[in-house]
PDB file of N, CA, C and O in Angstrom:
ATOM      1  N   MET A   1      -8.451 -27.138  -9.653  1.00  0.00           N
ATOM      2  CA  MET A   1      -8.153 -25.912  -8.959  1.00  0.00           C
ATOM      3  C   MET A   1      -7.911 -24.803  -9.985  1.00  0.00           C
ATOM      4  O   MET A   1      -7.194 -24.995 -10.967  1.00  0.00           O
ATOM      5  N   ILE A   2      -8.504 -23.676  -9.747  1.00  0.00           N
ATOM      6  CA  ILE A   2      -8.314 -22.513 -10.610  1.00  0.00           C
ATOM      7  C   ILE A   2      -7.170 -21.680 -10.042  1.00  0.00           C
ATOM      8  O   ILE A   2      -7.123 -21.407  -8.842  1.00  0.00           O
ATOM      9  N   LYS A   3      -6.247 -21.278 -10.918  1.00  0.00           N
ATOM     10  CA  LYS A   3      -5.131 -20.427 -10.514  1.00  0.00           C
ATOM     11  C   LYS A   3      -5.226 -19.114 -11.275  1.00  0.00           C
ATOM     12  O   LYS A   3      -5.505 -19.099 -12.474  1.00  0.00           O
ATOM     13  N   PHE A   4      -4.995 -18.024 -10.579  1.00  0.00           N
ATOM     14  CA  PHE A   4      -4.951 -16.728 -11.251  1.00  0.00           C
ATOM     15  C   PHE A   4      -4.002 -15.814 -10.505  1.00  0.00           C
ATOM     16  O   PHE A   4      -3.626 -16.078  -9.363  1.00  0.00           O
ATOM     17  N   ALA A   5      -3.629 -14.750 -11.162  1.00  0.00           N
ATOM     18  CA  ALA A   5      -2.672 -13.800 -10.584  1.00  0.00           C
ATOM     19  C   ALA A   5      -3.308 -12.423 -10.528  1.00  0.00           C
ATOM     20  O   ALA A   5      -4.102 -12.047 -11.391  1.00  0.00           O
ATOM     21  N   ILE A   6      -2.949 -11.695  -9.513  1.00  0.00           N
ATOM     22  CA  ILE A   6      -3.383 -10.312  -9.385  1.00  0.00           C
ATOM     23  C   ILE A   6      -2.131  -9.453  -9.540  1.00  0.00           C
ATOM     24  O   ILE A   6      -1.157  -9.620  -8.806  1.00  0.00           O
ATOM     25  N   THR A   7      -2.168  -8.544 -10.493  1.00  0.00           N
ATOM     26  CA  THR A   7      -1.012  -7.681 -10.742  1.00  0.00           C
ATOM     27  C   THR A   7      -1.416  -6.225 -10.591  1.00  0.00           C
ATOM     28  O   THR A   7      -2.600  -5.888 -10.626  1.00  0.00           O
ATOM     29  N   GLY A   8      -0.429  -5.376 -10.426  1.00  0.00           N
ATOM     30  CA  GLY A   8      -0.686  -3.950 -10.317  1.00  0.00           C
ATOM     31  C   GLY A   8       0.545  -3.238  -9.815  1.00  0.00           C
ATOM     32  O   GLY A   8       1.535  -3.869  -9.444  1.00  0.00           O
ATOM     33  N   SER A   9       0.481  -1.938  -9.805  1.00  0.00           N
ATOM     34  CA  SER A   9       1.629  -1.146  -9.368  1.00  0.00           C
ATOM     35  C   SER A   9       1.703  -1.119  -7.846  1.00  0.00           C
ATOM     36  O   SER A   9       0.847  -1.681  -7.163  1.00  0.00           O
ATOM     37  N   LEU A  10       2.733  -0.462  -7.322  1.00  0.00           N
ATOM     38  CA  LEU A  10       2.916  -0.348  -5.883  1.00  0.00           C
ATOM     39  C   LEU A  10       1.685   0.274  -5.230  1.00  0.00           C
ATOM     40  O   LEU A  10       1.119   1.239  -5.744  1.00  0.00           O
ATOM     41  N   SER A  11       1.282  -0.281  -4.107  1.00  0.00           N
ATOM     42  CA  SER A  11       0.158   0.235  -3.305  1.00  0.00           C
ATOM     43  C   SER A  11      -1.149   0.313  -4.082  1.00  0.00           C
ATOM     44  O   SER A  11      -1.933   1.242  -3.887  1.00  0.00           O
ATOM     45  N   SER A  12      -1.387  -0.650  -4.956  1.00  0.00           N
ATOM     46  CA  SER A  12      -2.623  -0.629  -5.742  1.00  0.00           C
ATOM     47  C   SER A  12      -3.712  -1.517  -5.147  1.00  0.00           C
ATOM     48  O   SER A  12      -4.822  -1.565  -5.678  1.00  0.00           O
ATOM     49  N   GLY A  13      -3.410  -2.226  -4.045  1.00  0.00           N
ATOM     50  CA  GLY A  13      -4.425  -3.046  -3.395  1.00  0.00           C
ATOM     51  C   GLY A  13      -4.366  -4.523  -3.716  1.00  0.00           C
ATOM     52  O   GLY A  13      -5.311  -5.260  -3.435  1.00  0.00           O
ATOM     53  N   LYS A  14      -3.257  -4.967  -4.307  1.00  0.00           N
ATOM     54  CA  LYS A  14      -3.117  -6.389  -4.680  1.00  0.00           C
ATOM     55  C   LYS A  14      -3.227  -7.304  -3.466  1.00  0.00           C
ATOM     56  O   LYS A  14      -3.935  -8.310  -3.511  1.00  0.00           O
ATOM     57  N   SER A  15      -2.538  -6.968  -2.394  1.00  0.00           N
ATOM     58  CA  SER A  15      -2.542  -7.818  -1.195  1.00  0.00           C
ATOM     59  C   SER A  15      -3.925  -7.865  -0.566  1.00  0.00           C
ATOM     60  O   SER A  15      -4.379  -8.926  -0.139  1.00  0.00           O
ATOM     61  N   THR A  16      -4.592  -6.730  -0.507  1.00  0.00           N
ATOM     62  CA  THR A  16      -5.937  -6.683   0.064  1.00  0.00           C
ATOM     63  C   THR A  16      -6.897  -7.525  -0.766  1.00  0.00           C
ATOM     64  O   THR A  16      -7.679  -8.300  -0.217  1.00  0.00           O
ATOM     65  N   ALA A  17      -6.842  -7.377  -2.074  1.00  0.00           N
ATOM     66  CA  ALA A  17      -7.715  -8.162  -2.953  1.00  0.00           C
ATOM     67  C   ALA A  17      -7.414  -9.652  -2.815  1.00  0.00           C
ATOM     68  O   ALA A  17      -8.331 -10.473  -2.793  1.00  0.00           O
ATOM     69  N   SER A  18      -6.148  -9.996  -2.725  1.00  0.00           N
ATOM     70  CA  SER A  18      -5.751 -11.399  -2.585  1.00  0.00           C
ATOM     71  C   SER A  18      -6.305 -12.013  -1.305  1.00  0.00           C
ATOM     72  O   SER A  18      -6.802 -13.139  -1.311  1.00  0.00           O
ATOM     73  N   LYS A  19      -6.216 -11.269  -0.216  1.00  0.00           N
ATOM     74  CA  LYS A  19      -6.713 -11.765   1.062  1.00  0.00           C
ATOM     75  C   LYS A  19      -8.218 -11.980   1.022  1.00  0.00           C
ATOM     76  O   LYS A  19      -8.718 -12.981   1.536  1.00  0.00           O
ATOM     77  N   ILE A  20      -8.932 -11.059   0.422  1.00  0.00           N
ATOM     78  CA  ILE A  20     -10.387 -11.180   0.328  1.00  0.00           C
ATOM     79  C   ILE A  20     -10.763 -12.397  -0.500  1.00  0.00           C
ATOM     80  O   ILE A  20     -11.625 -13.181  -0.104  1.00  0.00           O
ATOM     81  N   ILE A  21     -10.122 -12.553  -1.641  1.00  0.00           N
ATOM     82  CA  ILE A  21     -10.433 -13.671  -2.534  1.00  0.00           C
ATOM     83  C   ILE A  21     -10.040 -14.999  -1.905  1.00  0.00           C
ATOM     84  O   ILE A  21     -10.812 -15.956  -1.958  1.00  0.00           O
ATOM     85  N   SER A  22      -8.864 -15.074  -1.316  1.00  0.00           N
ATOM     86  CA  SER A  22      -8.384 -16.349  -0.776  1.00  0.00           C
ATOM     87  C   SER A  22      -9.151 -16.793   0.463  1.00  0.00           C
ATOM     88  O   SER A  22      -9.164 -17.980   0.787  1.00  0.00           O
ATOM     89  N   SER A  23      -9.790 -15.858   1.159  1.00  0.00           N
ATOM     90  CA  SER A  23     -10.527 -16.245   2.364  1.00  0.00           C
ATOM     91  C   SER A  23     -11.678 -17.186   2.024  1.00  0.00           C
ATOM     92  O   SER A  23     -12.116 -17.962   2.873  1.00  0.00           O
ATOM     93  N   ASN A  24     -12.163 -17.122   0.808  1.00  0.00           N
ATOM     94  CA  ASN A  24     -13.263 -17.983   0.384  1.00  0.00           C
ATOM     95  C   ASN A  24     -12.819 -19.137  -0.512  1.00  0.00           C
ATOM     96  O   ASN A  24     -13.536 -20.129  -0.637  1.00  0.00           O
ATOM     97  N   LEU A  25     -11.663 -19.022  -1.130  1.00  0.00           N
ATOM     98  CA  LEU A  25     -11.279 -19.993  -2.155  1.00  0.00           C
ATOM     99  C   LEU A  25     -10.182 -20.969  -1.761  1.00  0.00           C
ATOM    100  O   LEU A  25     -10.076 -22.038  -2.362  1.00  0.00           O
ATOM    101  N   GLY A  26      -9.380 -20.641  -0.789  1.00  0.00           N
ATOM    102  CA  GLY A  26      -8.329 -21.577  -0.422  1.00  0.00           C
ATOM    103  C   GLY A  26      -6.968 -20.949  -0.325  1.00  0.00           C
ATOM    104  O   GLY A  26      -6.846 -19.766  -0.005  1.00  0.00           O
ATOM    105  N   PRO A  27      -5.911 -21.749  -0.606  1.00  0.00           N
ATOM    106  CA  PRO A  27      -4.538 -21.291  -0.385  1.00  0.00           C
ATOM    107  C   PRO A  27      -4.153 -20.100  -1.256  1.00  0.00           C
ATOM    108  O   PRO A  27      -4.662 -19.904  -2.360  1.00  0.00           O
ATOM    109  N   LEU A  28      -3.236 -19.323  -0.708  1.00  0.00           N
ATOM    110  CA  LEU A  28      -2.769 -18.128  -1.399  1.00  0.00           C
ATOM    111  C   LEU A  28      -1.248 -18.116  -1.393  1.00  0.00           C
ATOM    112  O   LEU A  28      -0.627 -18.265  -0.341  1.00  0.00           O
ATOM    113  N   PHE A  29      -0.651 -17.940  -2.558  1.00  0.00           N
ATOM    114  CA  PHE A  29       0.791 -17.706  -2.634  1.00  0.00           C
ATOM    115  C   PHE A  29       0.970 -16.206  -2.653  1.00  0.00           C
ATOM    116  O   PHE A  29       0.482 -15.532  -3.561  1.00  0.00           O
ATOM    117  N   ASN A  30       1.657 -15.679  -1.672  1.00  0.00           N
ATOM    118  CA  ASN A  30       1.858 -14.250  -1.559  1.00  0.00           C
ATOM    119  C   ASN A  30       3.325 -13.924  -1.836  1.00  0.00           C
ATOM    120  O   ASN A  30       4.197 -14.185  -1.007  1.00  0.00           O
ATOM    121  N   ALA A  31       3.580 -13.362  -2.993  1.00  0.00           N
ATOM    122  CA  ALA A  31       4.953 -13.020  -3.373  1.00  0.00           C
ATOM    123  C   ALA A  31       5.550 -11.965  -2.453  1.00  0.00           C
ATOM    124  O   ALA A  31       6.767 -11.913  -2.280  1.00  0.00           O
ATOM    125  N   ASP A  32       4.706 -11.124  -1.860  1.00  0.00           N
ATOM    126  CA  ASP A  32       5.210 -10.104  -0.930  1.00  0.00           C
ATOM    127  C   ASP A  32       5.961 -10.740   0.230  1.00  0.00           C
ATOM    128  O   ASP A  32       7.003 -10.235   0.649  1.00  0.00           O
ATOM    129  N   ASN A  33       5.436 -11.847   0.751  1.00  0.00           N
ATOM    130  CA  ASN A  33       6.108 -12.522   1.867  1.00  0.00           C
ATOM    131  C   ASN A  33       7.460 -13.081   1.443  1.00  0.00           C
ATOM    132  O   ASN A  33       8.425 -13.034   2.207  1.00  0.00           O
ATOM    133  N   VAL A  34       7.526 -13.606   0.235  1.00  0.00           N
ATOM    134  CA  VAL A  34       8.787 -14.146  -0.280  1.00  0.00           C
ATOM    135  C   VAL A  34       9.801 -13.024  -0.450  1.00  0.00           C
ATOM    136  O   VAL A  34      10.971 -13.180  -0.103  1.00  0.00           O
ATOM    137  N   VAL A  35       9.351 -11.901  -0.981  1.00  0.00           N
ATOM    138  CA  VAL A  35      10.252 -10.763  -1.203  1.00  0.00           C
ATOM    139  C   VAL A  35      10.749 -10.196   0.126  1.00  0.00           C
ATOM    140  O   VAL A  35      11.916  -9.819   0.236  1.00  0.00           O
ATOM    141  N   LYS A  36       9.876 -10.132   1.139  1.00  0.00           N
ATOM    142  CA  LYS A  36      10.302  -9.641   2.455  1.00  0.00           C
ATOM    143  C   LYS A  36      11.436 -10.493   3.009  1.00  0.00           C
ATOM    144  O   LYS A  36      12.402  -9.965   3.560  1.00  0.00           O
ATOM    145  N   LYS A  37      11.320 -11.799   2.864  1.00  0.00           N
ATOM    146  CA  LYS A  37      12.386 -12.696   3.323  1.00  0.00           C
ATOM    147  C   LYS A  37      13.655 -12.487   2.506  1.00  0.00           C
ATOM    148  O   LYS A  37      14.762 -12.503   3.045  1.00  0.00           O
ATOM    149  N   LEU A  38      13.483 -12.290   1.201  1.00  0.00           N
ATOM    150  CA  LEU A  38      14.617 -12.097   0.309  1.00  0.00           C
ATOM    151  C   LEU A  38      15.423 -10.857   0.689  1.00  0.00           C
ATOM    152  O   LEU A  38      16.653 -10.888   0.705  1.00  0.00           O
ATOM    153  N   TYR A  39      14.718  -9.761   0.996  1.00  0.00           N
ATOM    154  CA  TYR A  39      15.390  -8.516   1.370  1.00  0.00           C
ATOM    155  C   TYR A  39      16.233  -8.668   2.631  1.00  0.00           C
ATOM    156  O   TYR A  39      17.153  -7.881   2.855  1.00  0.00           O
ATOM    157  N   LYS A  40      15.935  -9.657   3.449  1.00  0.00           N
ATOM    158  CA  LYS A  40      16.668  -9.859   4.698  1.00  0.00           C
ATOM    159  C   LYS A  40      17.931 -10.700   4.528  1.00  0.00           C
ATOM    160  O   LYS A  40      18.754 -10.764   5.441  1.00  0.00           O
ATOM    161  N   THR A  41      18.093 -11.343   3.374  1.00  0.00           N
ATOM    162  CA  THR A  41      19.268 -12.203   3.176  1.00  0.00           C
ATOM    163  C   THR A  41      20.465 -11.385   2.723  1.00  0.00           C
ATOM    164  O   THR A  41      20.341 -10.502   1.875  1.00  0.00           O
ATOM    165  N   ASN A  42      21.619 -11.683   3.293  1.00  0.00           N
ATOM    166  CA  ASN A  42      22.849 -10.954   2.953  1.00  0.00           C
ATOM    167  C   ASN A  42      23.265 -11.164   1.508  1.00  0.00           C
ATOM    168  O   ASN A  42      23.756 -10.239   0.861  1.00  0.00           O
ATOM    169  N   SER A  43      23.072 -12.378   0.996  1.00  0.00           N
ATOM    170  CA  SER A  43      23.491 -12.636  -0.387  1.00  0.00           C
ATOM    171  C   SER A  43      22.701 -11.775  -1.369  1.00  0.00           C
ATOM    172  O   SER A  43      23.265 -11.279  -2.344  1.00  0.00           O
ATOM    173  N   PHE A  44      21.404 -11.591  -1.124  1.00  0.00           N
ATOM    174  CA  PHE A  44      20.592 -10.739  -1.991  1.00  0.00           C
ATOM    175  C   PHE A  44      21.059  -9.288  -1.879  1.00  0.00           C
ATOM    176  O   PHE A  44      21.223  -8.599  -2.886  1.00  0.00           O
ATOM    177  N   LYS A  45      21.271  -8.831  -0.640  1.00  0.00           N
ATOM    178  CA  LYS A  45      21.709  -7.452  -0.438  1.00  0.00           C
ATOM    179  C   LYS A  45      23.006  -7.168  -1.172  1.00  0.00           C
ATOM    180  O   LYS A  45      23.150  -6.121  -1.805  1.00  0.00           O
ATOM    181  N   LYS A  46      23.950  -8.093  -1.090  1.00  0.00           N
ATOM    182  CA  LYS A  46      25.236  -7.901  -1.769  1.00  0.00           C
ATOM    183  C   LYS A  46      25.071  -7.872  -3.279  1.00  0.00           C
ATOM    184  O   LYS A  46      25.634  -7.020  -3.967  1.00  0.00           O
ATOM    185  N   LYS A  47      24.282  -8.829  -3.785  1.00  0.00           N
ATOM    186  CA  LYS A  47      24.107  -8.921  -5.232  1.00  0.00           C
ATOM    187  C   LYS A  47      23.377  -7.702  -5.796  1.00  0.00           C
ATOM    188  O   LYS A  47      23.813  -7.128  -6.794  1.00  0.00           O
ATOM    189  N   ILE A  48      22.277  -7.306  -5.169  1.00  0.00           N
ATOM    190  CA  ILE A  48      21.506  -6.174  -5.682  1.00  0.00           C
ATOM    191  C   ILE A  48      22.275  -4.867  -5.523  1.00  0.00           C
ATOM    192  O   ILE A  48      22.149  -3.962  -6.349  1.00  0.00           O
ATOM    193  N   SER A  49      23.071  -4.771  -4.459  1.00  0.00           N
ATOM    194  CA  SER A  49      23.901  -3.576  -4.264  1.00  0.00           C
ATOM    195  C   SER A  49      24.937  -3.448  -5.370  1.00  0.00           C
ATOM    196  O   SER A  49      25.215  -2.351  -5.855  1.00  0.00           O
ATOM    197  N   ARG A  50      25.500  -4.579  -5.759  1.00  0.00           N
ATOM    198  CA  ARG A  50      26.495  -4.579  -6.829  1.00  0.00           C
ATOM    199  C   ARG A  50      25.845  -4.205  -8.168  1.00  0.00           C
ATOM    200  O   ARG A  50      26.381  -3.389  -8.919  1.00  0.00           O
ATOM    201  N   VAL A  51      24.698  -4.801  -8.455  1.00  0.00           N
ATOM    202  CA  VAL A  51      24.031  -4.567  -9.739  1.00  0.00           C
ATOM    203  C   VAL A  51      23.559  -3.111  -9.859  1.00  0.00           C
ATOM    204  O   VAL A  51      23.734  -2.476 -10.898  1.00  0.00           O
ATOM    205  N   LEU A  52      22.961  -2.595  -8.782  1.00  0.00           N
ATOM    206  CA  LEU A  52      22.421  -1.236  -8.821  1.00  0.00           C
ATOM    207  C   LEU A  52      23.430  -0.169  -8.412  1.00  0.00           C
ATOM    208  O   LEU A  52      23.142   1.027  -8.451  1.00  0.00           O
ATOM    209  N   LYS A  53      24.629  -0.628  -8.016  1.00  0.00           N
ATOM    210  CA  LYS A  53      25.696   0.294  -7.610  1.00  0.00           C
ATOM    211  C   LYS A  53      25.250   1.185  -6.449  1.00  0.00           C
ATOM    212  O   LYS A  53      25.364   2.410  -6.502  1.00  0.00           O
ATOM    213  N   ILE A  54      24.740   0.534  -5.399  1.00  0.00           N
ATOM    214  CA  ILE A  54      24.325   1.257  -4.202  1.00  0.00           C
ATOM    215  C   ILE A  54      25.044   0.677  -2.987  1.00  0.00           C
ATOM    216  O   ILE A  54      25.571  -0.435  -3.031  1.00  0.00           O
ATOM    217  N   ASN A  55      25.055   1.441  -1.915  1.00  0.00           N
ATOM    218  CA  ASN A  55      25.681   1.018  -0.662  1.00  0.00           C
ATOM    219  C   ASN A  55      24.791  -0.036  -0.002  1.00  0.00           C
ATOM    220  O   ASN A  55      23.609   0.220   0.229  1.00  0.00           O
ATOM    221  N   SER A  56      25.327  -1.196   0.298  1.00  0.00           N
ATOM    222  CA  SER A  56      24.539  -2.284   0.868  1.00  0.00           C
ATOM    223  C   SER A  56      24.106  -2.011   2.302  1.00  0.00           C
ATOM    224  O   SER A  56      23.295  -2.754   2.855  1.00  0.00           O
ATOM    225  N   LYS A  57      24.633  -0.958   2.908  1.00  0.00           N
ATOM    226  CA  LYS A  57      24.290  -0.647   4.295  1.00  0.00           C
ATOM    227  C   LYS A  57      23.052   0.251   4.404  1.00  0.00           C
ATOM    228  O   LYS A  57      22.495   0.414   5.490  1.00  0.00           O
ATOM    229  N   ILE A  58      22.625   0.831   3.281  1.00  0.00           N
ATOM    230  CA  ILE A  58      21.436   1.684   3.309  1.00  0.00           C
ATOM    231  C   ILE A  58      20.183   0.832   3.149  1.00  0.00           C
ATOM    232  O   ILE A  58      20.274  -0.381   2.963  1.00  0.00           O
ATOM    233  N   ASN A  59      19.026   1.460   3.221  1.00  0.00           N
ATOM    234  CA  ASN A  59      17.759   0.761   3.031  1.00  0.00           C
ATOM    235  C   ASN A  59      17.613   0.416   1.545  1.00  0.00           C
ATOM    236  O   ASN A  59      17.253   1.264   0.729  1.00  0.00           O
ATOM    237  N   ILE A  60      17.893  -0.818   1.223  1.00  0.00           N
ATOM    238  CA  ILE A  60      17.923  -1.244  -0.178  1.00  0.00           C
ATOM    239  C   ILE A  60      16.547  -1.133  -0.826  1.00  0.00           C
ATOM    240  O   ILE A  60      16.435  -0.726  -1.982  1.00  0.00           O
ATOM    241  N   LYS A  61      15.512  -1.490  -0.094  1.00  0.00           N
ATOM    242  CA  LYS A  61      14.159  -1.453  -0.652  1.00  0.00           C
ATOM    243  C   LYS A  61      13.786  -0.040  -1.097  1.00  0.00           C
ATOM    244  O   LYS A  61      13.245   0.146  -2.187  1.00  0.00           O
ATOM    245  N   SER A  62      14.071   0.947  -0.263  1.00  0.00           N
ATOM    246  CA  SER A  62      13.726   2.323  -0.633  1.00  0.00           C
ATOM    247  C   SER A  62      14.583   2.810  -1.794  1.00  0.00           C
ATOM    248  O   SER A  62      14.118   3.596  -2.619  1.00  0.00           O
ATOM    249  N   GLU A  63      15.826   2.352  -1.866  1.00  0.00           N
ATOM    250  CA  GLU A  63      16.699   2.745  -2.978  1.00  0.00           C
ATOM    251  C   GLU A  63      16.209   2.136  -4.292  1.00  0.00           C
ATOM    252  O   GLU A  63      16.257   2.787  -5.336  1.00  0.00           O
ATOM    253  N   ILE A  64      15.743   0.902  -4.240  1.00  0.00           N
ATOM    254  CA  ILE A  64      15.195   0.266  -5.452  1.00  0.00           C
ATOM    255  C   ILE A  64      13.963   1.033  -5.920  1.00  0.00           C
ATOM    256  O   ILE A  64      13.832   1.331  -7.107  1.00  0.00           O
ATOM    257  N   LYS A  65      13.061   1.352  -4.998  1.00  0.00           N
ATOM    258  CA  LYS A  65      11.861   2.132  -5.347  1.00  0.00           C
ATOM    259  C   LYS A  65      12.253   3.468  -5.976  1.00  0.00           C
ATOM    260  O   LYS A  65      11.663   3.897  -6.968  1.00  0.00           O
ATOM    261  N   LYS A  66      13.252   4.116  -5.387  1.00  0.00           N
ATOM    262  CA  LYS A  66      13.717   5.413  -5.886  1.00  0.00           C
ATOM    263  C   LYS A  66      14.226   5.279  -7.323  1.00  0.00           C
ATOM    264  O   LYS A  66      13.897   6.096  -8.182  1.00  0.00           O
ATOM    265  N   GLN A  67      15.035   4.238  -7.577  1.00  0.00           N
ATOM    266  CA  GLN A  67      15.582   4.054  -8.923  1.00  0.00           C
ATOM    267  C   GLN A  67      14.484   3.715  -9.930  1.00  0.00           C
ATOM    268  O   GLN A  67      14.529   4.167 -11.074  1.00  0.00           O
ATOM    269  N   ILE A  68      13.506   2.926  -9.511  1.00  0.00           N
ATOM    270  CA  ILE A  68      12.385   2.607 -10.410  1.00  0.00           C
ATOM    271  C   ILE A  68      11.632   3.878 -10.766  1.00  0.00           C
ATOM    272  O   ILE A  68      11.318   4.109 -11.934  1.00  0.00           O
ATOM    273  N   GLN A  69      11.339   4.708  -9.762  1.00  0.00           N
ATOM    274  CA  GLN A  69      10.619   5.955 -10.003  1.00  0.00           C
ATOM    275  C   GLN A  69      11.404   6.880 -10.922  1.00  0.00           C
ATOM    276  O   GLN A  69      10.822   7.510 -11.805  1.00  0.00           O
ATOM    277  N   GLU A  70      12.714   6.971 -10.730  1.00  0.00           N
ATOM    278  CA  GLU A  70      13.545   7.810 -11.596  1.00  0.00           C
ATOM    279  C   GLU A  70      13.502   7.314 -13.035  1.00  0.00           C
ATOM    280  O   GLU A  70      13.437   8.117 -13.967  1.00  0.00           O
ATOM    281  N   LYS A  71      13.538   6.007 -13.221  1.00  0.00           N
ATOM    282  CA  LYS A  71      13.481   5.450 -14.580  1.00  0.00           C
ATOM    283  C   LYS A  71      12.121   5.712 -15.216  1.00  0.00           C
ATOM    284  O   LYS A  71      12.048   6.012 -16.408  1.00  0.00           O
ATOM    285  N   LYS A  72      11.033   5.603 -14.432  1.00  0.00           N
ATOM    286  CA  LYS A  72       9.698   5.894 -14.954  1.00  0.00           C
ATOM    287  C   LYS A  72       9.620   7.343 -15.400  1.00  0.00           C
ATOM    288  O   LYS A  72       9.105   7.638 -16.479  1.00  0.00           O
ATOM    289  N   ASN A  73      10.130   8.248 -14.574  1.00  0.00           N
ATOM    290  CA  ASN A  73      10.106   9.668 -14.921  1.00  0.00           C
ATOM    291  C   ASN A  73      10.920   9.946 -16.173  1.00  0.00           C
ATOM    292  O   ASN A  73      10.518  10.745 -17.019  1.00  0.00           O
ATOM    293  N   HIS A  74      12.068   9.283 -16.289  1.00  0.00           N
ATOM    294  CA  HIS A  74      12.913   9.446 -17.473  1.00  0.00           C
ATOM    295  C   HIS A  74      12.188   8.962 -18.736  1.00  0.00           C
ATOM    296  O   HIS A  74      12.245   9.612 -19.780  1.00  0.00           O
ATOM    297  N   ILE A  75      11.511   7.825 -18.628  1.00  0.00           N
ATOM    298  CA  ILE A  75      10.770   7.271 -19.768  1.00  0.00           C
ATOM    299  C   ILE A  75       9.641   8.211 -20.165  1.00  0.00           C
ATOM    300  O   ILE A  75       9.436   8.461 -21.352  1.00  0.00           O
ATOM    301  N   LYS A  76       8.900   8.741 -19.179  1.00  0.00           N
ATOM    302  CA  LYS A  76       7.800   9.660 -19.477  1.00  0.00           C
ATOM    303  C   LYS A  76       8.307  10.912 -20.177  1.00  0.00           C
ATOM    304  O   LYS A  76       7.675  11.395 -21.117  1.00  0.00           O
ATOM    305  N   LYS A  77       9.443  11.445 -19.729  1.00  0.00           N
ATOM    306  CA  LYS A  77      10.001  12.653 -20.344  1.00  0.00           C
ATOM    307  C   LYS A  77      10.413  12.415 -21.787  1.00  0.00           C
ATOM    308  O   LYS A  77      10.297  13.306 -22.628  1.00  0.00           O
ATOM    309  N   ASN A  78      10.894  11.210 -22.072  1.00  0.00           N
ATOM    310  CA  ASN A  78      11.433  10.921 -23.400  1.00  0.00           C
ATOM    311  C   ASN A  78      10.458  10.189 -24.315  1.00  0.00           C
ATOM    312  O   ASN A  78      10.829   9.772 -25.412  1.00  0.00           O
ATOM    313  N   ARG A  79       9.227  10.032 -23.873  1.00  0.00           N
ATOM    314  CA  ARG A  79       8.228   9.333 -24.687  1.00  0.00           C
ATOM    315  C   ARG A  79       7.805  10.231 -25.840  1.00  0.00           C
ATOM    316  O   ARG A  79       7.587  11.429 -25.658  1.00  0.00           O
ATOM    317  N   THR A  80       7.693   9.651 -27.010  1.00  0.00           N
ATOM    318  CA  THR A  80       7.301  10.406 -28.196  1.00  0.00           C
ATOM    319  C   THR A  80       5.827  10.169 -28.490  1.00  0.00           C
ATOM    320  O   THR A  80       5.345   9.040 -28.396  1.00  0.00           O
ATOM    321  N   ASN A  81       5.128  11.205 -28.836  1.00  0.00           N
ATOM    322  CA  ASN A  81       3.736  11.090 -29.234  1.00  0.00           C
ATOM    323  C   ASN A  81       3.705  10.607 -30.676  1.00  0.00           C
ATOM    324  O   ASN A  81       3.993  11.370 -31.598  1.00  0.00           O
ATOM    325  N   HIS A  82       3.357   9.345 -30.868  1.00  0.00           N
ATOM    326  CA  HIS A  82       3.416   8.744 -32.213  1.00  0.00           C
ATOM    327  C   HIS A  82       2.438   9.398 -33.191  1.00  0.00           C
ATOM    328  O   HIS A  82       2.690   9.412 -34.395  1.00  0.00           O
ATOM    329  N   SER A  83       1.337   9.932 -32.693  1.00  0.00           N
ATOM    330  CA  SER A  83       0.376  10.553 -33.609  1.00  0.00           C
ATOM    331  C   SER A  83       0.948  11.811 -34.234  1.00  0.00           C
ATOM    332  O   SER A  83       0.527  12.193 -35.326  1.00  0.00           O
ATOM    333  N   SER A  84       1.895  12.469 -33.575  1.00  0.00           N
ATOM    334  CA  SER A  84       2.498  13.678 -34.145  1.00  0.00           C
ATOM    335  C   SER A  84       3.507  13.335 -35.238  1.00  0.00           C
ATOM    336  O   SER A  84       3.848  14.185 -36.061  1.00  0.00           O
ATOM    337  N   ILE A  85       3.980  12.100 -35.245  1.00  0.00           N
ATOM    338  CA  ILE A  85       4.943  11.684 -36.270  1.00  0.00           C
ATOM    339  C   ILE A  85       4.252  11.358 -37.583  1.00  0.00           C
ATOM    340  O   ILE A  85       4.790  11.626 -38.657  1.00  0.00           O
ATOM    341  N   CYS A  86       3.065  10.781 -37.500  1.00  0.00           N
ATOM    342  CA  CYS A  86       2.342  10.324 -38.706  1.00  0.00           C
ATOM    343  C   CYS A  86       1.775  11.441 -39.510  1.00  0.00           C
ATOM    344  O   CYS A  86       1.147  11.201 -40.542  1.00  0.00           O
TER     345      CYS A  86
END
């Protein structure tokens, strides 16, 4: 059996590509389904709320996305052009 992974950023088509490929090749492990179940568990909500310092009663998934985007923007702003240093 051949195993491979499809990676990419949010909304890049990973799930669609996986479904197309698996329809001809066999079983598919879909991490999205596992994550959806995880977001519904109280223990995960409590733990992630504590780590990210957010209110566990809000939409945790959207808050995580928001924090990831803020960190990406911060990294882009502070990235140094290495060719200008040399």
